[in-house]
Backbone as CSV, one residue per row, in Angstrom:
resi,resn,N_x,N_y,N_z,CA_x,CA_y,CA_z,C_x,C_y,C_z
1,UNK,-66.446,-4.669,3.902,-65.520,-4.588,2.597,-64.634,-3.369,3.383
2,UNK,-65.399,-2.427,2.939,-64.964,-1.326,3.266,-63.507,-0.818,4.362
3,UNK,-64.052,-1.823,5.710,-63.225,-1.495,6.527,-62.113,-2.536,6.885
4,UNK,-62.091,-3.560,5.494,-60.977,-4.286,5.238,-60.218,-3.468,4.135
5,UNK,-60.812,-2.388,3.512,-60.103,-1.641,2.620,-58.472,-0.727,3.816
6,UNK,-59.155,-0.887,4.812,-59.113,1.024,5.288,-57.674,-0.198,6.373
7,UNK,-57.815,-1.188,6.770,-57.375,-1.907,7.405,-56.067,-2.744,6.662
8,UNK,-56.137,-2.994,5.532,-55.386,-3.123,4.384,-54.503,-1.852,4.528
9,UNK,-54.779,-0.446,3.928,-54.286,0.653,3.554,-53.542,1.210,4.415
10,UNK,-53.762,0.357,5.848,-52.837,0.668,7.288,-51.678,0.097,7.256
11,UNK,-52.398,-1.545,7.316,-50.936,-2.137,7.078,-50.299,-2.256,6.015
12,UNK,-50.366,-1.076,4.851,-49.671,-0.614,3.956,-48.497,-0.028,3.878
13,UNK,-48.775,1.134,5.150,-48.266,2.479,5.278,-47.287,1.948,6.874
14,UNK,-48.060,1.179,7.548,-47.062,0.782,8.139,-45.407,0.201,8.365
15,UNK,-45.916,-1.167,7.449,-45.241,-2.030,6.456,-44.428,-1.112,5.927
16,UNK,-44.935,-0.104,5.225,-43.181,1.086,4.482,-42.790,2.033,5.343
17,UNK,-43.454,2.522,6.553,-43.103,3.169,7.395,-41.815,2.160,8.594
18,UNK,-42.614,0.934,8.414,-40.781,-0.072,8.856,-39.755,0.170,7.838
19,UNK,-40.128,-0.293,7.066,-39.019,-0.652,6.085,-37.789,0.691,5.632
20,UNK,-38.876,1.761,5.877,-37.823,3.324,5.775,-37.675,3.439,7.225
21,UNK,-38.178,2.705,8.041,-36.632,2.925,9.717,-35.552,2.282,9.265
22,UNK,-35.949,0.768,9.155,-35.195,-0.292,8.973,-34.162,0.102,7.912
23,UNK,-34.415,0.705,6.757,-33.547,1.142,6.181,-32.193,2.533,6.679
24,UNK,-32.845,3.443,7.354,-32.331,4.280,7.749,-31.543,4.057,9.018
25,UNK,-31.749,2.768,9.775,-30.720,2.151,10.976,-29.740,1.874,10.548
26,UNK,-30.399,1.645,9.365,-28.620,0.277,8.671,-27.652,0.675,7.743
27,UNK,-28.146,2.239,7.864,-27.437,3.516,6.698,-26.444,3.996,8.309
28,UNK,-25.236,4.096,8.618,-24.367,4.798,9.171,-24.020,6.566,8.588
29,UNK,-24.459,7.308,9.303,-23.891,8.498,8.839,-22.296,8.705,8.071
30,UNK,-22.044,9.060,7.525,-20.574,9.517,7.373,-20.240,9.966,8.163
31,UNK,-19.234,10.149,8.621,-18.477,10.819,10.042,-17.724,11.680,9.135
32,UNK,-17.520,13.150,9.635,-16.644,14.135,8.531,-14.935,13.905,9.649
33,UNK,-14.324,13.936,8.829,-12.327,13.431,9.161,-12.096,14.784,8.583
34,UNK,-12.945,15.677,7.857,-12.362,17.164,8.082,-11.327,17.771,8.973
35,UNK,-11.579,17.753,9.634,-11.214,18.235,11.072,-10.059,17.634,12.021
36,UNK,-10.365,16.248,11.577,-9.310,15.268,11.790,-7.869,15.856,12.309
37,UNK,-7.248,15.670,13.827,-5.755,15.972,13.399,-4.580,15.037,14.383
38,UNK,-5.883,14.284,15.356,-5.528,13.555,16.391,-6.006,11.829,15.889
39,UNK,-5.452,10.693,16.617,-6.363,9.583,16.405,-7.233,9.564,16.842
40,UNK,-7.463,10.446,17.897,-8.864,10.040,19.046,-10.163,11.104,17.966
41,UNK,-9.431,11.831,17.258,-10.527,12.165,16.134,-11.193,11.433,15.314
42,UNK,-10.844,10.241,15.511,-11.251,8.979,14.143,-11.983,8.139,15.258
43,UNK,-12.383,8.553,16.566,-13.165,7.519,17.066,-14.681,7.218,15.918
44,UNK,-14.843,6.252,16.235,-16.179,5.901,15.843,-16.641,5.652,14.255
45,UNK,-15.105,5.680,13.479,-15.095,6.155,11.983,-15.336,4.261,11.629
46,UNK,-15.515,4.605,9.773,-15.380,3.549,9.583,-13.900,3.416,8.703
47,UNK,-12.389,3.099,9.334,-11.256,3.015,8.695,-11.125,1.786,8.812
48,UNK,-10.700,1.561,6.910,-10.177,0.593,6.507,-8.547,0.421,6.632
49,UNK,-8.022,-0.574,6.369,-6.814,-1.336,5.968,-5.995,-2.800,5.312
50,UNK,-5.078,-2.669,5.087,-5.162,-4.077,4.399,-4.799,-5.099,5.327
51,UNK,-4.975,-6.181,4.995,-5.274,-6.723,6.061,-3.679,-7.847,6.052
52,UNK,-3.141,-8.265,6.230,-1.499,-8.346,6.990,-0.872,-7.629,6.700
53,UNK,-1.151,-6.422,6.980,-0.186,-5.643,7.404,-0.410,-4.778,8.028
54,UNK,0.843,-3.696,8.885,1.080,-2.612,10.009,0.230,-2.389,10.169
55,UNK,-1.146,-1.493,8.612,-1.841,-0.541,8.542,-3.026,-1.300,9.505
56,UNK,-2.758,-2.741,9.401,-4.014,-3.394,10.192,-3.711,-2.819,11.631
57,UNK,-2.775,-3.196,12.243,-2.332,-2.629,13.487,-2.821,-1.751,14.654
58,UNK,-1.696,-0.861,13.741,-2.403,0.955,14.026,-3.336,1.329,13.226
59,UNK,-4.360,0.580,12.463,-6.456,0.863,12.783,-6.873,0.404,14.286
60,UNK,-6.067,-0.636,14.870,-6.514,-0.752,15.937,-6.311,0.060,16.818
61,UNK,-5.911,0.553,16.767,-5.414,1.527,17.759,-6.802,2.619,17.758
62,UNK,-7.240,3.042,17.076,-8.720,4.170,16.388,-9.770,3.050,17.490
63,UNK,-10.118,4.179,18.357,-11.348,3.722,19.528,-12.387,3.645,18.853
64,UNK,-12.884,2.244,19.070,-14.488,1.927,18.708,-14.282,1.843,16.884
65,UNK,-13.197,1.165,16.216,-13.220,2.079,14.794,-14.388,1.474,14.348
66,UNK,-14.868,0.969,13.221,-16.259,0.248,12.809,-15.431,-0.099,10.982
67,UNK,-16.282,-0.733,10.316,-15.819,-0.931,8.431,-14.923,-2.236,9.132
68,UNK,-14.258,-2.741,7.764,-13.531,-4.047,7.665,-12.169,-3.768,7.267
69,UNK,-11.962,-5.233,7.313,-9.751,-4.746,5.988,-10.695,-5.157,4.633
70,UNK,-8.784,-5.114,4.073,-9.705,-5.064,2.451,-8.300,-5.802,1.864
71,UNK,-8.622,-6.597,1.410,-6.840,-7.651,0.885,-6.252,-5.657,-0.084
72,UNK,-6.542,-5.341,-0.815,-5.661,-4.380,-2.296,-6.521,-3.160,-1.351
73,UNK,-4.868,-2.397,-2.032,-5.659,-0.644,-2.096,-6.416,-0.235,-3.143
74,UNK,-6.541,-0.940,-3.907,-7.232,-0.656,-5.193,-9.017,-0.801,-4.480
75,UNK,-9.892,-1.490,-4.101,-10.275,-1.841,-3.407,-10.639,-1.043,-2.389
76,UNK,-9.816,-0.816,-1.589,-10.517,0.475,-0.756,-10.222,1.446,-0.991
77,UNK,-10.166,1.832,-2.479,-10.103,3.572,-3.528,-11.792,3.571,-3.503
78,UNK,-12.201,2.168,-4.307,-13.663,2.509,-4.701,-14.429,2.272,-3.515
79,UNK,-14.307,1.646,-1.990,-15.623,1.728,-1.387,-15.264,3.357,-0.775
80,UNK,-13.576,4.044,-0.667,-13.975,5.493,-0.157,-14.380,6.145,-1.112
81,UNK,-14.492,6.194,-2.336,-15.209,6.560,-3.148,-16.523,6.137,-3.498
82,UNK,-16.937,5.172,-3.153,-18.406,4.927,-2.953,-19.384,5.616,-1.151
83,UNK,-18.530,5.511,-1.001,-19.337,6.108,0.832,-19.045,4.694,1.043
84,UNK,-18.920,3.726,1.411,-18.943,2.428,1.631,-17.855,2.454,3.107
85,UNK,-16.707,2.953,3.140,-16.221,3.361,4.043,-15.877,5.226,4.702
86,UNK,-15.692,5.636,6.084,-15.034,6.628,6.028,-13.196,7.471,5.348
87,UNK,-13.173,6.280,5.711,-11.330,6.296,5.311,-10.248,5.102,5.088
88,UNK,-9.448,5.273,5.049,-8.045,4.122,4.876,-7.102,4.617,5.298
89,UNK,-6.310,3.600,5.957,-4.954,3.924,6.399,-4.008,3.512,5.599
90,UNK,-3.256,4.065,5.116,-1.439,4.122,3.916,-0.384,4.927,4.617
91,UNK,0.661,4.836,3.462,1.653,5.385,3.968,1.565,7.108,3.079
92,UNK,2.259,7.386,3.211,1.552,9.559,3.219,2.580,8.977,1.525
93,UNK,3.493,8.555,0.841,3.083,8.476,-0.267,2.288,8.422,-1.366
94,UNK,1.791,7.072,-0.925,0.102,6.261,-1.328,-0.645,7.401,-1.402
95,UNK,-0.784,8.093,-0.444,-1.347,9.229,-0.031,-1.598,10.603,-1.302
96,UNK,0.006,10.997,-1.150,0.520,12.023,-2.113,-0.048,11.435,-3.767
97,UNK,0.356,10.328,-4.424,0.042,9.642,-5.812,-1.523,10.069,-5.987
98,UNK,-2.347,8.818,-4.484,-3.891,8.885,-4.914,-4.363,10.373,-4.853
99,UNK,-4.225,11.350,-3.207,-4.568,12.129,-3.580,-4.588,13.519,-4.664
100,UNK,-2.939,13.080,-5.525,-3.102,13.603,-6.729,-4.025,13.650,-7.959
101,UNK,-4.060,12.645,-8.245,-5.754,12.209,-8.578,-6.725,12.010,-8.609
102,UNK,-7.049,12.408,-7.994,-8.523,12.753,-6.836,-8.761,13.093,-6.571
103,UNK,-9.310,14.366,-6.821,-9.024,16.003,-6.270,-10.197,15.962,-4.826
104,UNK,-11.068,14.979,-4.809,-12.418,15.049,-3.858,-11.421,14.290,-2.631
105,UNK,-10.434,13.459,-2.840,-9.593,12.693,-1.541,-8.413,14.319,-0.675
106,UNK,-8.325,13.589,0.747,-7.205,14.075,1.159,-6.665,13.297,2.032
107,UNK,-5.843,14.142,2.753,-5.320,12.744,4.167,-4.749,13.377,5.030
108,UNK,-5.019,12.650,6.346,-4.245,13.239,7.422,-2.988,12.173,8.351
109,UNK,-2.220,12.699,7.968,-1.049,12.460,9.162,-0.868,11.864,10.202
110,UNK,-0.344,10.275,10.542,0.225,10.185,11.898,0.806,10.123,11.815
111,UNK,1.300,10.776,12.749,3.133,11.141,12.803,3.051,10.313,14.196
112,UNK,4.247,9.494,14.048,4.366,8.345,15.838,4.604,9.491,16.652
113,UNK,3.809,9.010,17.745,4.094,9.638,19.583,3.588,11.171,19.025
114,UNK,3.420,11.231,17.820,2.948,13.044,18.323,1.105,13.317,17.458
115,UNK,1.088,11.738,17.691,-0.670,12.677,17.261,-2.060,11.429,17.977
116,UNK,-0.809,10.735,18.743,-2.227,9.673,20.131,-1.695,8.487,19.393
117,UNK,-1.340,8.702,17.747,-0.801,6.959,17.477,0.682,6.501,17.612
118,UNK,1.294,4.715,17.901,2.541,4.560,18.435,2.699,3.571,17.762
119,UNK,3.879,3.784,17.180,4.602,2.184,15.827,6.072,2.770,16.212
120,UNK,7.143,1.723,15.759,8.638,1.475,16.371,9.136,2.269,14.777
121,UNK,10.211,2.060,15.093,10.682,2.698,13.838,10.783,1.583,13.057
122,UNK,10.588,0.194,13.271,10.603,-0.936,12.164,9.171,-0.614,11.104
123,UNK,7.734,-0.552,11.641,7.071,-0.120,11.631,6.989,0.792,10.354
124,UNK,7.804,1.571,10.707,7.701,3.203,9.956,8.117,2.537,8.429
125,UNK,9.516,2.381,8.903,10.498,1.803,7.502,10.120,0.436,6.457
126,UNK,11.078,0.530,5.392,10.451,-0.419,4.133,11.641,-0.744,3.893
127,UNK,12.040,-1.832,3.861,13.195,-2.744,3.360,12.995,-4.200,2.757
128,UNK,14.364,-4.401,2.546,14.192,-5.888,1.088,13.826,-6.926,2.579
129,UNK,13.285,-7.755,1.947,12.957,-9.522,2.241,13.559,-10.234,1.834
130,UNK,14.031,-11.192,2.423,15.073,-12.424,2.117,15.040,-13.830,2.518
131,UNK,14.680,-14.981,2.777,15.746,-16.013,2.706,16.052,-16.107,3.989
132,UNK,15.668,-15.924,5.571,16.556,-16.913,7.035,18.270,-16.933,6.112
133,UNK,19.148,-16.490,5.857,20.634,-16.906,6.017,21.373,-16.928,4.987
134,UNK,19.937,-16.146,4.393,20.676,-15.258,2.651,21.888,-14.539,3.435
135,UNK,23.022,-14.755,1.773,23.777,-14.187,1.601,23.782,-13.228,1.013
136,UNK,22.559,-12.597,0.350,22.284,-11.246,-0.250,21.887,-10.367,0.993
137,UNK,21.680,-10.473,2.465,20.879,-9.155,2.733,22.713,-8.160,3.224
138,UNK,23.674,-9.086,3.414,25.104,-8.913,3.257,25.286,-8.054,2.002
139,UNK,24.773,-7.934,1.123,25.571,-7.739,-0.210,24.420,-6.366,-0.461
140,UNK,23.169,-6.378,-0.289,22.044,-5.727,-0.559,22.981,-4.472,0.343
141,UNK,22.547,-4.920,1.691,22.773,-3.772,2.314,24.639,-3.430,2.046
142,UNK,25.443,-3.108,1.233,26.441,-2.889,0.889,26.402,-2.130,-0.315
143,UNK,25.376,-2.497,-1.083,24.300,-1.525,-2.078,23.799,-0.470,-1.483
144,UNK,22.579,-0.647,-0.488,21.711,0.546,0.012,22.568,1.351,0.537
145,UNK,23.570,1.454,0.975,23.433,1.755,2.586,24.739,3.325,1.777
146,UNK,25.035,2.989,0.173,25.562,3.987,-0.376,24.160,5.240,-0.942
147,UNK,22.965,5.037,-0.789,21.791,5.663,-1.122,21.184,6.659,0.086
148,UNK,21.472,7.950,-0.079,21.747,9.005,0.711,19.942,9.370,1.058
149,UNK,19.380,10.012,1.773,18.212,10.504,1.989,17.544,11.285,1.461
150,UNK,18.557,12.451,0.339,18.149,12.995,-0.310,17.912,12.210,-1.608
151,UNK,18.943,11.465,-1.962,18.271,10.388,-2.688,17.126,9.967,-2.633
152,UNK,17.091,9.050,-1.792,15.682,8.501,-1.592,14.210,9.318,-1.812
153,UNK,14.356,10.204,-0.853,13.372,11.532,-1.155,12.923,12.449,-2.339
154,UNK,14.194,12.361,-3.573,14.147,13.204,-4.609,13.176,11.976,-5.954
155,UNK,13.919,10.560,-5.158,13.702,9.568,-6.749,11.657,9.149,-5.832
156,UNK,10.992,9.404,-4.686,10.052,8.878,-4.517,8.907,10.651,-5.114
157,UNK,9.550,11.239,-5.297,8.870,12.610,-5.530,8.917,12.706,-7.531
158,UNK,9.878,12.133,-7.645,10.062,11.115,-9.368,8.998,10.186,-9.552
159,UNK,9.023,8.816,-9.361,8.224,8.299,-8.861,7.073,8.601,-8.932
160,UNK,6.203,9.603,-7.964,4.550,10.175,-8.079,4.780,10.848,-9.571
161,UNK,5.345,11.484,-9.504,5.402,12.016,-11.290,5.287,11.488,-12.190
162,UNK,6.445,9.972,-12.390,6.131,8.877,-13.341,4.489,8.828,-13.145
163,UNK,4.174,8.733,-12.327,2.306,7.637,-12.205,1.569,8.695,-12.691
164,UNK,1.960,9.689,-12.366,0.815,11.104,-12.852,0.655,11.264,-13.852
165,UNK,1.691,10.417,-15.260,1.638,10.660,-16.591,3.310,11.256,-16.940
166,UNK,3.904,11.544,-16.327,5.552,12.917,-16.527,6.464,12.005,-16.904
167,UNK,7.250,12.625,-18.224,8.127,11.900,-18.688,9.688,11.553,-17.657
168,UNK,10.467,10.482,-17.316,11.114,11.118,-16.393,12.826,10.112,-17.173
169,UNK,13.934,11.430,-17.045,14.966,10.471,-18.011,15.789,10.025,-17.699
170,UNK,15.674,10.212,-15.871,16.629,9.591,-14.608,16.504,10.413,-13.751
171,UNK,16.223,8.847,-12.898,16.175,8.771,-12.220,17.281,9.468,-10.661
172,UNK,17.339,9.962,-9.972,17.768,10.196,-8.236,18.328,8.822,-7.636
173,UNK,18.093,8.023,-8.072,18.406,6.719,-7.211,18.727,5.844,-9.279
174,UNK,19.900,5.879,-10.005,19.932,4.827,-11.036,21.785,4.943,-10.697
175,UNK,22.100,3.226,-11.804,23.552,3.535,-11.986,23.184,2.360,-13.332
176,UNK,24.067,2.139,-14.029,24.819,1.111,-15.175,24.141,-0.363,-14.845
177,UNK,24.181,-1.155,-15.523,24.531,-2.868,-14.756,26.201,-2.645,-14.875
178,UNK,26.750,-3.471,-13.841,28.434,-4.209,-14.085,27.941,-5.135,-15.044
179,UNK,28.915,-5.887,-15.222,28.644,-6.950,-16.492,28.365,-7.725,-15.469
180,UNK,27.335,-8.759,-15.910,26.570,-9.688,-15.729,26.984,-11.112,-15.143
181,UNK,27.143,-11.764,-14.084,27.472,-13.692,-14.073,27.489,-13.810,-12.591
182,UNK,26.487,-12.836,-12.228,25.909,-13.393,-10.900,25.044,-13.858,-10.660
183,UNK,24.420,-14.107,-12.365,22.970,-15.251,-11.821,21.347,-14.006,-11.695
184,UNK,21.032,-14.451,-11.330,19.490,-13.597,-11.450,18.994,-13.256,-10.697
185,UNK,18.703,-11.997,-10.106,17.969,-12.185,-8.920,16.172,-11.564,-9.054
186,UNK,15.702,-13.010,-8.870,13.804,-12.783,-8.458,13.467,-12.221,-7.318
187,UNK,12.641,-10.876,-7.959,12.007,-9.968,-6.926,10.662,-9.889,-7.303
188,UNK,10.014,-10.396,-6.007,8.652,-10.254,-5.627,7.566,-9.607,-5.325
189,UNK,6.540,-9.102,-6.120,5.646,-7.606,-5.338,4.531,-7.904,-5.776
190,UNK,3.513,-6.757,-5.370,2.213,-6.756,-5.124,2.289,-6.548,-6.786
191,UNK,3.459,-5.354,-7.351,2.316,-4.662,-9.140,1.392,-4.095,-8.305
192,UNK,0.784,-4.051,-7.330,-0.685,-2.722,-7.348,-0.509,-1.935,-6.171
193,UNK,0.894,-1.729,-5.634,0.710,-0.663,-4.630,1.230,0.714,-4.965
194,UNK,0.984,1.476,-5.579,1.331,2.704,-6.033,1.579,3.547,-4.349
195,UNK,2.637,4.671,-4.653,4.285,4.730,-5.972,5.097,3.335,-5.822
196,UNK,4.855,2.996,-4.834,5.859,1.837,-4.723,5.789,0.219,-5.590
197,UNK,5.074,0.338,-6.274,4.693,-0.599,-7.376,3.367,-0.305,-7.949
198,UNK,3.289,-0.973,-9.467,2.265,-0.651,-9.897,2.568,-1.640,-11.554
199,UNK,1.541,-1.420,-12.321,1.559,-2.329,-13.788,0.917,-1.625,-14.149
200,UNK,1.541,-1.176,-15.348,1.762,-0.352,-16.660,1.660,-1.343,-18.153
201,UNK,1.463,-1.018,-19.106,1.428,-1.664,-20.702,2.294,-1.486,-20.913
202,UNK,3.498,-0.738,-20.631,4.584,-0.421,-21.827,5.743,-0.143,-20.986
203,UNK,7.058,-0.589,-21.146,8.062,0.398,-20.614,8.493,1.782,-20.276
204,UNK,8.471,2.502,-20.805,8.195,3.973,-19.969,8.259,4.360,-18.873
205,UNK,9.510,4.995,-18.731,10.205,5.919,-17.332,10.976,4.567,-16.756
206,UNK,11.278,3.710,-17.407,12.206,2.128,-16.627,11.057,1.071,-16.444
207,UNK,10.355,1.257,-17.166,9.467,-0.492,-16.215,10.341,-1.523,-16.817
208,UNK,9.884,-2.142,-16.130,10.456,-3.496,-16.142,9.195,-4.757,-16.295
209,UNK,9.887,-5.673,-17.283,8.447,-6.408,-17.623,8.233,-7.480,-16.497
210,UNK,6.769,-7.667,-16.657,6.558,-8.651,-15.251,6.780,-10.162,-15.826
211,UNK,7.411,-11.122,-15.062,7.906,-12.450,-16.182,7.202,-13.479,-14.842
212,UNK,6.180,-12.891,-14.582,4.907,-14.060,-13.788,4.691,-14.661,-15.049
213,UNK,4.119,-16.073,-15.054,3.238,-16.389,-16.016,1.367,-16.024,-16.366
214,UNK,1.377,-15.560,-17.220,0.016,-15.166,-17.681,0.723,-13.208,-17.385
215,UNK,1.307,-12.704,-17.539,2.068,-11.257,-17.832,2.620,-10.974,-18.854
216,UNK,2.637,-11.598,-19.817,2.855,-10.967,-21.187,2.655,-9.964,-21.570
217,UNK,3.121,-8.912,-22.264,2.708,-7.705,-22.451,2.387,-6.487,-21.425
218,UNK,2.683,-6.969,-19.561,2.602,-5.758,-18.463,4.032,-5.844,-18.464
219,UNK,4.291,-4.714,-18.026,5.538,-4.067,-17.011,4.950,-3.646,-15.359
220,UNK,6.275,-3.578,-14.437,6.103,-3.089,-13.338,7.025,-1.737,-12.995
221,UNK,6.187,-0.814,-12.245,7.041,0.296,-11.930,6.976,0.629,-11.113
222,UNK,7.177,1.777,-10.336,7.156,2.022,-8.690,8.081,2.388,-8.330
223,UNK,8.400,3.076,-7.102,9.556,3.100,-6.460,10.078,2.046,-5.590
224,UNK,9.778,0.844,-5.849,10.233,-0.565,-5.644,11.366,-1.043,-6.684
225,UNK,10.963,-1.062,-7.942,11.063,-1.409,-9.320,12.782,-0.587,-9.559
226,UNK,12.576,0.843,-8.774,13.276,1.086,-9.329,14.805,0.573,-8.221
227,UNK,14.253,0.718,-6.777,15.232,0.046,-6.555,15.889,-1.008,-6.776
228,UNK,15.034,-1.874,-7.449,15.539,-3.349,-7.889,16.389,-3.099,-8.512
229,UNK,16.019,-2.685,-9.795,16.892,-2.964,-10.491,18.275,-1.719,-9.852
230,UNK,18.021,-0.709,-9.217,19.855,-0.172,-8.589,20.504,-1.696,-7.835
231,UNK,19.998,-1.890,-7.104,20.287,-3.550,-6.513,21.249,-4.659,-7.307
232,UNK,20.249,-4.621,-8.672,20.619,-6.064,-9.844,21.626,-5.046,-9.990
233,UNK,21.426,-4.648,-10.422,22.975,-3.932,-11.841,23.922,-3.252,-10.723
234,UNK,23.950,-3.439,-9.283,24.765,-3.109,-8.480,26.111,-4.493,-8.866
235,UNK,24.619,-5.605,-8.509,25.429,-7.007,-7.771,25.391,-7.593,-9.129
236,UNK,25.535,-6.965,-10.517,25.865,-8.417,-11.653,24.838,-8.376,-11.538
237,UNK,23.962,-8.646,-11.323,22.495,-10.034,-11.862,21.338,-9.434,-12.839
238,UNK,21.184,-10.263,-12.701,19.968,-10.505,-14.108,18.037,-9.909,-13.503
239,UNK,18.060,-9.572,-13.459,16.077,-8.507,-12.919,15.228,-9.401,-13.248
240,UNK,14.609,-9.602,-12.204,13.107,-10.131,-12.855,12.190,-10.149,-11.832
241,UNK,11.438,-9.437,-11.849,9.701,-9.184,-11.409,8.774,-9.730,-11.581
242,UNK,8.808,-10.139,-10.235,6.904,-10.818,-10.154,5.832,-10.578,-9.464
243,UNK,4.828,-10.578,-10.156,3.360,-9.835,-9.559,3.321,-11.334,-8.751
244,UNK,3.470,-10.783,-6.723,2.173,-11.870,-6.404,1.254,-11.011,-5.555
245,UNK,0.766,-12.084,-5.180,-0.470,-11.562,-4.038,0.418,-11.324,-2.608
246,UNK,-0.155,-10.148,-1.765,0.777,-9.937,-0.752,0.846,-11.250,0.182
247,UNK,-0.004,-11.795,1.024,0.219,-12.629,1.368,0.440,-13.598,1.445
248,UNK,1.032,-13.630,-0.272,1.945,-15.006,-0.452,3.298,-14.866,-1.001
249,UNK,3.854,-13.231,-0.701,4.739,-12.982,-0.457,5.749,-13.384,0.306
250,UNK,6.143,-13.607,1.668,6.590,-14.063,2.611,6.916,-15.668,2.653
251,UNK,5.949,-16.301,2.433,5.991,-18.123,1.652,6.614,-18.070,0.492
252,UNK,6.932,-17.512,-0.809,7.265,-17.508,-1.960,9.191,-17.333,-1.709
253,UNK,9.523,-16.244,-0.581,10.812,-16.292,-0.292,11.776,-16.903,0.507
254,UNK,10.284,-17.622,1.126,10.761,-19.135,2.128,11.546,-20.247,1.327
255,UNK,9.823,-19.920,0.486,9.802,-21.630,-0.618,11.051,-21.755,-1.477
256,UNK,12.233,-20.528,-1.362,13.151,-19.977,-2.837,12.191,-19.852,-3.625
257,UNK,10.941,-19.380,-3.916,10.379,-19.191,-5.165,10.735,-17.804,-5.664
258,UNK,10.897,-16.969,-5.125,11.602,-15.709,-4.569,13.124,-15.635,-4.440
259,UNK,13.988,-14.857,-4.740,15.438,-14.433,-4.468,15.126,-13.011,-2.912
260,UNK,14.020,-12.031,-3.290,13.746,-11.221,-2.045,12.424,-10.428,-2.206
261,UNK,12.053,-10.151,-1.590,10.731,-8.921,-1.716,11.513,-7.663,-1.229
262,UNK,10.702,-6.779,-2.320,10.670,-5.867,-2.506,9.788,-5.294,-2.970
263,UNK,8.788,-4.847,-1.574,7.475,-4.562,-2.072,6.859,-3.360,-0.730
264,UNK,7.451,-3.002,-0.273,7.135,-1.563,0.714,7.091,-2.472,1.562
265,UNK,7.535,-2.684,2.270,7.410,-4.062,2.726,8.316,-3.636,4.347
266,UNK,7.245,-3.660,5.937,8.219,-2.812,6.942,8.671,-3.953,7.205
267,UNK,9.800,-4.223,8.201,10.658,-5.212,8.865,10.138,-5.381,10.354
268,UNK,8.902,-5.816,10.195,8.135,-5.441,11.550,8.847,-6.780,12.221
269,UNK,9.002,-7.262,13.972,9.864,-7.649,14.902,8.708,-9.351,14.592
270,UNK,7.631,-8.847,13.548,7.024,-10.772,13.564,7.346,-11.386,12.562
271,UNK,7.751,-10.811,11.552,8.421,-10.384,9.056,9.910,-10.926,9.781
272,UNK,10.638,-10.426,10.804,11.602,-10.576,11.497,11.931,-12.238,11.816
273,UNK,11.133,-12.706,12.557,10.877,-14.339,12.675,10.934,-15.481,11.889
274,UNK,10.747,-14.767,10.106,10.212,-15.062,9.666,11.360,-14.747,8.233
275,UNK,11.953,-14.174,7.827,12.623,-13.586,7.079,14.013,-12.619,7.882
276,UNK,14.519,-13.101,6.350,15.485,-11.760,7.357,15.715,-10.283,5.811
277,UNK,15.886,-8.756,6.778,15.782,-7.619,6.335,16.632,-7.240,6.059
278,UNK,16.634,-6.461,4.848,18.091,-5.276,4.704,18.240,-4.400,5.252
279,UNK,18.793,-3.075,6.012,18.659,-1.845,6.867,17.624,-1.601,5.538
280,UNK,16.888,-0.292,6.518,15.926,0.436,5.373,16.445,1.347,3.644
281,UNK,15.162,0.935,3.047,15.481,1.778,1.803,14.722,2.744,1.316
282,UNK,13.757,3.442,2.514,12.856,3.924,2.898,12.268,4.318,4.086
283,UNK,11.926,5.536,4.269,10.898,5.489,6.140,9.444,6.794,5.498
284,UNK,8.470,6.103,5.563,7.006,7.226,5.984,6.070,7.085,6.750
285,UNK,5.800,8.230,7.628,4.496,8.372,7.868,3.674,7.678,7.522
286,UNK,2.828,6.818,8.525,1.374,6.597,7.937,0.145,7.819,8.048
287,UNK,-0.710,7.445,7.333,-2.367,8.304,7.136,-3.456,7.840,7.441
288,UNK,-4.113,8.240,7.410,-5.742,7.799,6.174,-5.945,9.396,5.688
289,UNK,-6.368,7.939,4.331,-7.175,9.280,3.413,-8.459,9.112,3.613
290,UNK,-8.779,10.514,3.232,-10.912,10.678,2.773,-11.342,11.079,2.267
291,UNK,-11.995,11.209,2.011,-13.186,11.642,1.085,-13.658,13.046,1.705
292,UNK,-13.069,14.348,1.132,-13.638,15.759,1.096,-15.041,15.624,1.320
């Protein structure tokens, strides 16, 4: 009996030790990114990106990259703060906005051809997407060509400030609506990609009511929203904003459900085969956001 008890005790100890070992093996140690300066420094790290975006392609340039893709940025932020990932790829305005609200986060710039990372001008630019052959592209180009780089930068600074609770009385890119008579401009965006676009519960700081079904009482704001307002005002059109999932934006424009995508979308060569794009209304560097 004593021998049996001893054997049982030893067996239990072995099982507990084995469980502890398996647990330790299943947990990947956090990669310290605080000293990272180039894409080579990210080797083996758990770096995520939003699926269906150029960020996904950028992630693939990291050697032995770990982790998985996410459908939206809110989910990646939660995963980062919980320690499930080491970082995620975003654009610099997003990093400025997120890190401004979360002092425990920082970011690493991935400047094109300067840190081992490569991208085309189209990859880092942002433009309005329209259905193939849409006459709106030329009309919008006429409007966008009048916005200076200084105005674009100033507007982004104001938008980030607005998303951090500041009151903005006048935006760097704004105009008075011309006499309406050219119909309605239906614009689609995620309404969930700050500072380009987000959802709020009031019309503060020039937000626009979301027209999507089930969105009563919700408003959209952000860089994309203010650009959409500027375009609609200049064209004498009534603006309607629709919240749509990222993966459905292109098909929505192709089907004619929406007139335009103004959603922080890059005019990549792959997308340009599906829809037409205007000239860029913003250009930004990509970054990796990480937890300090």
